[in-house]
BAGUMAR-319154 format. One record per atom (N, C-alpha, C): x, y, z; residue in one letter. Coordinates in steps of 0.05 Angstrom, whole numbers, padded with zeros to 5 digits, always signed. Atoms other than C-alpha are relative to their C-alpha. Layout:
BEGIN
XYZA ...
This chain:
BEGIN
-00011-00004-00024M +00818-00638+00214M +00010+00027+00005M -00004-00029-00008R +00821-00571+00248R +00033+00004+00010R -00027-00006-00007I +00895-00543+00255I +00000+00023+00017I -00003-00015-00018M +00907-00504+00315M +00027+00019-00007M -00023-00016+00002Q +00957-00443+00302Q +00010+00011+00028Q -00014-00005-00031R +01009-00430+00358R -00003+00029+00005R +00000-00032-00013R +00996-00368+00399R +00029+00007+00004R -00026-00011-00009S +01055-00320+00406S +00000+00005+00029S -00004-00014-00025E +01085-00309+00474E -00007+00028+00004E +00011-00023-00004F +01075-00240+00461F -00030+00006+00000F +00025-00003-00002R +01003-00241+00449R -00012-00009+00027R +00008+00013-00025N +00997-00283+00509N +00005+00018+00024N -00006-00018-00020A +01033-00235+00554A -00012+00028-00002A +00017-00031+00004I +00994-00168+00523I -00030-00010+00014I +00028+00004-00012E +00925-00205+00539E +00003-00007+00025E +00001+00010-00024Y +00947-00233+00606Y +00004+00028+00014Y -00002-00027-00011A +00972-00159+00622A -00032+00015+00000A +00027-00015-00001L +00904-00132+00603L -00020-00016+00025L +00018+00017-00018A +00865-00189+00637A +00006+00006+00034A -00009-00002-00023L +00908-00181+00702L -00007+00026+00013L +00007-00027-00007S +00896-00103+00702S -00032+00001+00005S +00024-00002-00009I +00822-00113+00699I -00009-00012+00024I +00010+00011-00025V +00817-00160+00752V +00007+00016+00019V -00009-00017-00019A +00860-00113+00799A -00013+00020+00000A +00020-00022+00000S +00818-00052+00781S -00027-00008+00014S +00025+00009-00009L +00758-00094+00798L +00004-00010+00034L -00004+00006-00031E +00786-00121+00866E +00005+00019+00016E -00004-00026-00023W +00811-00058+00899W -00014+00021-00005W +00014-00023+00000S +00766-00009+00877S -00027-00010+00019S +00023+00013-00016P +00706-00002+00924P -00019-00008-00017P +00020+00017+00014L +00648-00044+00908L -00016+00016-00022L +00016-00012+00021P +00600+00010+00874P +00019+00014-00023P -00016-00010+00028I +00660+00039+00828I +00005-00027-00010I -00002+00030+00016A +00678-00039+00813A -00023-00002-00016A +00021+00009+00013R +00610-00050+00789R -00004+00020-00026R +00003-00019+00020R +00608+00015+00747R +00024-00009-00020R -00023+00008+00020M +00678-00005+00715M +00001-00025-00014M +00003+00024+00018A +00657-00072+00696A -00022+00002-00021A +00018-00003+00026L +00599-00046+00656L +00017+00012-00017L -00015-00013+00022L +00646-00003+00623L +00018-00019-00014L -00010+00024+00017Y +00687-00064+00604Y -00011-00015-00018Y +00015+00016+00017T +00634-00102+00582T -00008+00017-00026T +00005-00019+00023R +00612-00039+00537R +00017-00004-00020R -00028-00002+00017L +00682-00039+00509L +00001-00025-00015L -00003+00026+00013L +00678-00111+00494L -00022-00004-00016L +00027+00003+00017D +00608-00105+00460D +00013+00016-00027D -00008-00017+00023L +00636-00049+00418L +00027-00013-00019L -00024+00012+00013A +00702-00083+00401A -00002-00023-00017A +00011+00029+00017I +00674-00156+00380I -00029+00005-00008I +00032-00004+00008P +00608-00135+00344P -00011-00027-00004P +00015+00029+00006R +00600-00209+00324R -00016-00008+00025R +00011+00006-00031L +00583-00219+00400L -00032+00002-00002L +00026-00010+00006R +00520-00177+00388R -00015-00017-00022R +00015+00012+00027R +00504-00205+00321R -00001-00029+00003R +00008+00030-00005I +00506-00278+00344I -00025-00005+00023I +00022+00003-00023A +00462-00264+00402A -00031+00010-00014A +00019-00002+00015R +00412-00232+00355R -00009-00020-00022R +00007+00028+00019Q +00415-00294+00310Q -00013-00019+00016Q +00004+00025-00019N +00405-00340+00368N -00030+00010+00011N +00019-00003-00014L +00346-00299+00399L -00028+00004-00024L +00017+00002+00023A +00312-00293+00330A -00016-00021-00002A +00013+00024+00001F +00296-00360+00325F -00011-00014+00024F +00002+00013-00026A +00298-00382+00402A -00025+00014+00015A +00022-00016-00012L +00252-00323+00427L -00006+00023-00020L +00002-00019+00015P +00230-00284+00369P -00026+00019+00010P +00023-00017-00009D +00173-00252+00411D +00010+00020+00019D -00019-00016-00023R +00222-00221+00462R +00018+00019-00015R -00012-00018+00003D +00263-00159+00458D +00032-00004-00002D -00023+00012+00002A +00329-00186+00431A +00021+00024+00008A -00016-00018-00004E +00366-00117+00440E -00002+00005+00032E +00004-00003-00027R +00342-00114+00513R +00010-00021+00011R -00007+00026-00010I +00357-00184+00527I +00035+00000+00000I -00028-00002+00006T +00427-00175+00494T +00017+00018+00020T -00012-00014-00019D +00443-00117+00540D -00001-00005+00022D -00001+00013-00027G +00426-00153+00601G +00022-00019+00002G -00024+00020+00004V +00473-00210+00576V +00033+00015+00008V -00026-00005-00009F +00536-00162+00581F -00006+00018+00025F +00007-00010-00030R +00505-00130+00648R +00006-00027+00017R +00002+00023-00012S +00503-00203+00670S +00031-00013+00004S -00029+00006-00001I +00581-00215+00650I +00015+00021+00016I -00013-00020-00015A +00596-00147+00684A -00002-00008+00028A +00008+00008-00032R +00567-00175+00752R +00020-00027+00006R -00021+00022-00001M +00609-00240+00741M +00024+00007+00002M -00027-00007+00002L +00672-00203+00728L +00010+00013+00028L -00004-00011-00028V +00663-00166+00795V +00004-00023+00024V +00002+00024-00014A +00648-00231+00832A +00030-00011+00001A -00021+00016+00005F +00706-00267+00800F +00026+00015+00010F -00032-00020-00006A +00762-00206+00816A -00004-00002+00030A -00002-00006-00027R +00735-00206+00891R +00000-00028+00012R +00000+00029-00012F +00741-00284+00902F +00020+00002+00026F -00018+00001-00021L +00800-00271+00947L -00014+00014+00025L +00010-00012-00027S +00756-00233+01000S -00027-00010+00003S +00026+00010-00006I +00694-00273+00992I +00008-00028+00019I -00005+00020-00017R +00696-00319+01051R -00023-00009+00015R +00022+00016-00008R +00648-00370+01091R -00013+00020+00020R +00016-00019-00016D +00633-00310+01138D -00015+00024-00011D +00015-00018+00017N +00611-00261+01085N -00014-00008-00026N +00008+00006+00026V +00593-00302+01026V -00031+00006-00001V +00031-00005+00001A +00517-00293+01045A -00002+00029-00012A +00008-00025+00010G +00525-00221+01024G +00004+00001-00031G +00000+00001+00029W +00542-00247+00951W -00017-00019-00011W +00012+00018+00016I +00497-00307+00941I -00010-00021+00031I +00011+00023-00022R +00446-00354+00984R -00011-00023-00015R +00003+00021+00014C +00425-00419+00968C -00032-00012+00005C +00027+00010-00005E +00355-00453+00955E +00001-00024-00009E +00002+00024+00005G +00341-00526+00949G +00026-00019+00005G -00022+00016-00005M +00401-00553+00981M -00006-00025+00011M +00006+00024-00007E +00363-00609+01007E -00002-00023-00026E -00001+00017+00024H +00363-00637+00936H +00031-00013-00003H -00034+00006+00002Y +00445-00639+00942Y +00003-00022+00020Y -00002+00012-00022E +00437-00666+01009E -00011-00031-00006E +00012+00019+00008D +00393-00721+00985D +00019-00023-00013D -00018+00013+00018G +00436-00740+00930G +00030-00010+00011G -00023+00008-00012L +00493-00751+00975L -00007-00021+00019L +00008+00021-00019R +00455-00795+01024R -00006-00023-00019R +00006+00020+00014A +00440-00837+00965A +00026-00018-00008A -00023+00015-00005G +00513-00850+00965G +00017-00009-00026G -00015+00012+00021R +00535-00852+00893R +00006+00030-00019R -00007-00024+00014G +00551-00781+00879G -00015+00018-00011G +00014-00021+00010V +00523-00718+00853V +00005+00014-00025V -00005-00020+00022L +00524-00688+00784L -00017+00019-00005L +00011-00026+00002F +00512-00618+00774F -00006+00005-00025F +00003-00008+00032A +00484-00601+00708A -00006+00028+00004A +00000-00033-00003T +00501-00523+00703T +00004+00007-00029T +00000-00014+00032A +00507-00477+00643A +00014+00032+00003A -00009-00027-00002H +00535-00408+00624H -00026+00017+00009H +00025-00017-00001L +00473-00378+00657L +00007+00012+00030L -00008-00015-00027G +00481-00327+00715G +00025+00002+00007G -00027-00001-00004N +00544-00333+00752N +00010-00027+00000N -00009+00025-00002W +00574-00402+00735W +00023-00002+00017W -00019+00003-00009E +00635-00384+00765E +00001+00004+00035E +00006-00001-00028L +00611-00360+00834L -00012-00019+00017L +00021+00018-00007S +00559-00417+00837S +00021-00026+00013S -00015+00023-00013A +00621-00468+00843A +00018+00010+00019A -00016-00011-00025Y +00664-00425+00892Y -00016+00001+00023Y +00018-00002-00024A +00605-00410+00934A -00006-00026+00013A +00009+00031-00008H +00584-00485+00937H +00021-00012+00021H -00020+00007-00016A +00650-00501+00972A +00000+00014+00028A -00001-00017-00023L +00639-00445+01022L -00025-00008+00016L +00026+00001-00015L +00562-00461+01035L -00002-00031+00011L -00004+00029+00000A +00571-00539+01031A +00020-00011+00003A -00028+00013+00001A +00634-00573+01012A +00011+00004-00026A -00013+00002+00024P +00687-00571+00959P -00014-00020-00023P +00000+00017+00020M +00673-00599+00895M +00015-00002-00025M -00010+00006+00026N +00697-00624+00824N -00011+00016-00022N +00009-00013+00022V +00693-00577+00767V +00008-00008-00028V -00013+00003+00025V +00702-00599+00696V -00001+00026-00017V -00009-00028+00010V +00743-00545+00659V +00014-00007-00024V -00018+00007+00021R +00768-00537+00589R +00022+00025+00001R -00021-00023-00012P +00839-00499+00597P -00003+00021-00024P -00001-00026+00021L +00839-00427+00561L +00025-00004-00017L -00023+00004+00019D +00878-00416+00499D +00025+00016+00005D -00019-00016-00014N +00920-00366+00538N +00010-00015+00024N -00005+00017-00025P +00960-00410+00588P +00007+00021+00022P -00007-00017-00018L +00980-00348+00626L -00024+00004+00016L +00027-00012-00009I +00908-00325+00634I -00013-00023+00018I +00004+00021-00012D +00891-00396+00650D +00007-00008+00027D -00013+00005-00031R +00936-00406+00709R -00012+00024+00017R +00018-00022-00015L +00902-00335+00734L -00026-00015+00010L +00029+00011-00003V +00835-00367+00727V -00002-00020+00022V +00006+00025-00013E +00848-00435+00761E +00012+00010+00026E -00001-00011-00027R +00882-00399+00816R -00021+00005+00019R +00025-00012-00015R +00821-00363+00836R -00021-00018+00004R +00021+00026-00003R +00773-00423+00823R +00008-00014+00020R -00002+00024-00015S +00806-00467+00867S +00007+00016+00031S -00011-00016-00028L +00815-00411+00936L -00014-00015+00013L +00014+00010-00019S +00756-00444+00964S -00004-00031+00000S -00007+00030-00007G +00779-00516+00962G -00011-00013-00025G +00013+00022+00021N +00745-00542+00890N +00026-00010-00012N -00021+00014+00016R +00785-00586+00850R -00004-00003-00031R +00006+00001+00025P +00792-00580+00775P +00000-00024-00014P -00003+00025+00017I +00776-00643+00723I +00004+00013-00025I -00004-00008+00027F +00812-00623+00656F -00018-00019-00019F +00018+00011+00020K +00770-00648+00594K +00017-00024-00010K -00014+00020+00016K +00830-00690+00568K -00005-00028+00011K +00007+00026-00005D +00813-00747+00615D -00021+00000+00021D +00021-00010-00016Y +00752-00725+00641Y -00016-00020+00010Y +00022+00018-00012A +00706-00787+00646A +00014-00017+00022A -00017+00012-00024R +00758-00827+00688R -00006+00017+00024R -00007-00012-00024A +00770-00776+00738A -00031+00008+00012A +00029-00007-00013I +00687-00758+00742I -00005-00026+00011I +00011+00027-00013L +00673-00833+00756L +00010-00005+00023L -00017+00007-00022K +00723-00837+00805K -00006+00018+00026K +00009-00020-00014A +00700-00775+00840A -00031-00005+00012A +00030+00006-00010L +00624-00798+00839L +00004-00027+00019L -00004+00024-00018A +00647-00868+00866A +00006+00007+00025A -00008-00001-00032A +00679-00833+00929A -00021+00021+00008A +00024-00013-00005N +00606-00798+00932N +00006+00028+00005N +00000-00030+00002Q +00629-00726+00912Q -00014+00008-00018Q +00012-00020+00019A +00601-00673+00871A +00014+00009-00021A -00019-00014+00025V +00623-00657+00798V -00024+00019-00014V +00015-00022+00010G +00595-00597+00765G +00008+00002-00030G -00004-00003+00029I +00593-00595+00685I -00019+00013-00013I +00014-00014+00014L +00572-00545+00639L -00011-00013-00021L +00017+00014+00017I +00519-00573+00592I -00014+00013-00026I +00010-00017+00021D +00503-00518+00549D +00014+00004-00028D -00015-00008+00020Q +00555-00515+00496Q -00006-00016-00029Q +00005+00011+00027N +00553-00536+00422N +00017-00029-00002N -00018+00028+00006A +00576-00611+00407A +00004-00007-00031A -00003+00012+00028T +00601-00643+00347T -00023-00028-00001T +00017+00027+00003P +00558-00701+00318P +00011-00021+00012P -00014+00027-00009E +00611-00751+00339E -00005-00001+00032E +00002+00004-00026S +00602-00730+00410S -00023+00007+00016S +00026-00008-00005G +00530-00710+00414G -00023-00013-00010G +00026+00009+00007V +00457-00721+00403V -00014+00024-00007V +00013-00024-00001F +00410-00672+00373F -00029-00001+00014F +00024-00001-00016V +00355-00646+00418V -00018+00025-00005V +00024-00020+00003D +00294-00598+00415D +00010+00019+00022D -00010-00022-00022F +00328-00537+00450F -00017+00030-00013F +00014-00019+00007F +00278-00473+00442F -00015-00004-00028F +00009+00013+00022G +00241-00512+00384G +00020-00002-00026G -00020-00001+00018V +00304-00513+00345V +00021-00025+00006V -00014+00019-00008P +00346-00576+00338P +00027+00007+00009P -00023-00009-00007A +00414-00569+00377A +00015-00024+00005A -00015+00026-00009C +00470-00618+00384C +00017+00008+00029C -00008-00007-00028A +00484-00628+00455A +00015-00027+00006A -00018+00023-00013G +00539-00672+00490G -00013-00018+00015G +00010+00021-00010A +00518-00738+00504A +00012-00015+00022A -00016+00016-00020G +00572-00756+00553G -00012+00003+00028G +00013-00002-00029F +00536-00724+00614F -00019-00021+00004F +00017+00019-00007A +00481-00771+00608A +00009-00029-00001A -00014+00022-00003K +00523-00830+00597K +00011-00008+00027K -00010-00007-00026L +00564-00811+00656L -00019-00007+00019L +00023+00005-00019A +00500-00807+00695A -00011-00029+00004A +00013+00027+00007A +00473-00874+00674A +00019-00022+00011A -00016+00021-00012R +00536-00910+00690R +00007-00003+00032R -00009+00000-00028S +00556-00885+00756S -00023-00001+00018S +00023-00001-00018G +00481-00877+00781G -00004+00023+00017G +00002-00024-00025A +00494-00808+00813A -00027+00014-00012A +00022-00019+00002A +00441-00760+00826A +00002+00018-00020A -00003-00018+00018V +00428-00714+00771V -00013+00028+00004V +00013-00028-00009I +00415-00638+00794I +00004+00021-00015I +00003-00027+00015P +00403-00574+00755P +00014+00020+00022P -00006-00022-00018G +00437-00516+00789G +00013+00021-00012G -00003-00025+00015F +00446-00447+00773F +00005+00023+00021F +00001-00022-00019A +00471-00382+00812A -00015+00022-00017A +00017-00020+00012L +00415-00332+00788L +00001+00025+00011L +00002-00028-00008W +00418-00258+00796W -00028+00007+00012W +00031-00010-00011S +00362-00226+00841S -00001+00027+00002S -00001-00026-00006E +00349-00155+00829E -00009+00010+00025E +00010-00005-00023G +00309-00150+00886G +00016+00000+00025G -00022+00006-00023E +00361-00177+00933E +00025+00009-00002E -00025-00009+00003Q +00419-00151+00905Q +00020-00017+00000Q -00023+00018-00003R +00454-00216+00904R -00013-00025-00016R +00010+00025+00019Y +00454-00287+00869Y -00014-00018+00021Y +00011+00025-00016I +00411-00344+00887I +00009-00028-00010I -00013+00028+00011L +00446-00413+00880L -00023-00014+00003L +00020+00014+00003R +00387-00451+00862R +00003-00029-00008R -00005+00029+00005F +00385-00529+00862F -00029-00009-00007F +00021+00015+00011Y +00325-00561+00822Y -00003-00027+00008Y +00002+00024-00010P +00299-00626+00838P +00015-00024-00019P -00015+00011+00018P +00339-00687+00810P -00019-00010-00024P +00008+00009+00029I +00327-00708+00737I +00007-00036+00002I -00003+00033+00001P +00312-00787+00737P +00009-00007-00033P -00010+00011+00028M +00354-00821+00682M -00008-00025-00005M +00008+00022+00014T +00332-00876+00643T +00024-00019-00012T -00022+00019+00015G +00395-00903+00607G -00004+00001-00030G +00008-00009+00028D +00367-00876+00540D +00017+00028-00001D -00017-00026-00002A +00427-00822+00527A -00018+00021-00016A +00009-00021+00014A +00387-00787+00475A -00023+00009+00020A +00022-00010-00018A +00324-00782+00521A +00010+00014+00024A -00011-00016-00025D +00364-00763+00581D +00016+00029-00008D -00014-00027+00007T +00402-00711+00546T -00025+00019-00006T +00024-00017+00001Q +00336-00683+00525Q -00015+00007+00020Q +00009-00009-00022A +00311-00679+00588A +00013+00013+00019A -00015-00020-00012V +00368-00642+00620V -00006+00020-00015V +00009-00024+00014Q +00362-00595+00564Q -00021+00016-00002Q +00025-00013-00004S +00292-00582+00572S -00004+00013+00027S -00001-00013-00022Q +00302-00565+00640Q +00018+00026+00001Q -00018-00027+00010L +00358-00518+00621L -00020+00021-00012L +00012-00019+00018E +00315-00485+00571E -00025+00015+00017E +00024-00014-00010S +00254-00473+00618S +00015+00022+00022S -00012-00016-00021V +00308-00439+00671V +00005+00026-00018V -00007-00024+00022I +00334-00397+00608I -00025+00022-00005I +00024-00015+00003R +00266-00376+00593R -00006+00019+00025R +00010-00018-00025E +00254-00348+00666E +00021+00026-00001E -00022-00022-00005H +00321-00308+00661H +00017+00002-00029H -00020+00000+00027P +00341-00300+00589P +00017+00026-00008P -00022-00019-00002D +00386-00240+00601D +00021-00007+00017D -00023+00011-00017Q +00428-00281+00641Q +00014-00026-00010Q -00012+00017+00013W +00445-00335+00590W +00021+00011-00017W -00014-00011+00018L +00502-00329+00542L -00006-00002-00025L +00014+00002+00027W +00467-00316+00476W +00020+00002-00018W -00018-00011+00019I +00531-00292+00448I +00022-00028-00008I -00009+00026+00011H +00553-00369+00440H -00014-00009-00022H +00012+00009+00018R +00542-00401+00378R -00006-00029+00000R +00009+00021-00013R +00497-00450+00409R -00008-00025-00020R +00011+00013+00020W +00467-00479+00341W +00018-00005-00022W -00022+00003+00022K +00530-00486+00302K -00001-00023-00012K +00001+00021+00019T +00521-00556+00285T -00027-00009-00004T +00028+00004+00011R +00467-00574+00242R +00002-00029-00010R +00007+00020+00009P +00431-00635+00227P +00010-00006-00036P -00012+00002+00025T +00452-00667+00158T -00017+00013-00022T +00016-00009+00018G +00429-00625+00096G -00012+00027+00011G +00008-00025-00007E +00411-00566+00142E +00020+00028-00006E -00020-00017+00003P +00447-00500+00121P +00010+00014+00030P -00010-00008-00029P +00494-00463+00173P -00025+00023+00009P +00017-00022-00018V +00456-00422+00227V +00013+00029-00002V -00021-00026-00002Y +00517-00367+00226Y +00013+00005-00024Y -00017-00006+00020G +00546-00332+00172G +00029+00003+00000G 
């Protein structure tokens, strides 16, 4: 059993002060300057925590061996910088100006799901701008429920949650998430869940992800089967040509009731979108940490 070390109040305060100063600097600076500052912040993050780039190299070596890992990883940090700027400026993103930040494609899939009357499960990921996708959805369509894991630093966690809820979205915390999700779906509401994180063997199933076994949480597929909700992949993807995000909803994925097969179907759809936008996915996450029995660890 993993024993969590108690974080000191001093450490929490220092981290919070740093996070608050970064957010404030990006919020109040002119937008072109804020974008350059965010690139500087992510460059410093890259230098300060070299294991992030090392993890990305390891992931890309077996997932996309024919692609330029350094170029993709550089793109990941640029993607994080864009997300930081948008998050910092949530206070000024409103219904009358949200189109300058993001537009939507495939809204009919969401609307069809609501008309079916059993709720909508958004299968999303750490791809593009997952914070803006949920925030903007409340302005473009209607507020939704978002499954979140509290951050280790409670001060930063409160800062993040305050901003996330500005457009009317409702958080669902993982402690009792299944009951809350089913209740929201029964009320024909939308729920967004990140599906791309490593899972333990107890909570997940192994799927083929970029040709390598990866343990993915099976809870999403089980909730979809139990509720009958429409399962719609959705991601806010950066468009260099438009200089804004496109909140793209894909056609619903049929659920069979077989948790392993349904989880594979959802993960395969995610993989196809990542392949189209590899520099916008969070390769710095140890996605393949859990290995099948007998396989050696992927990460040193």
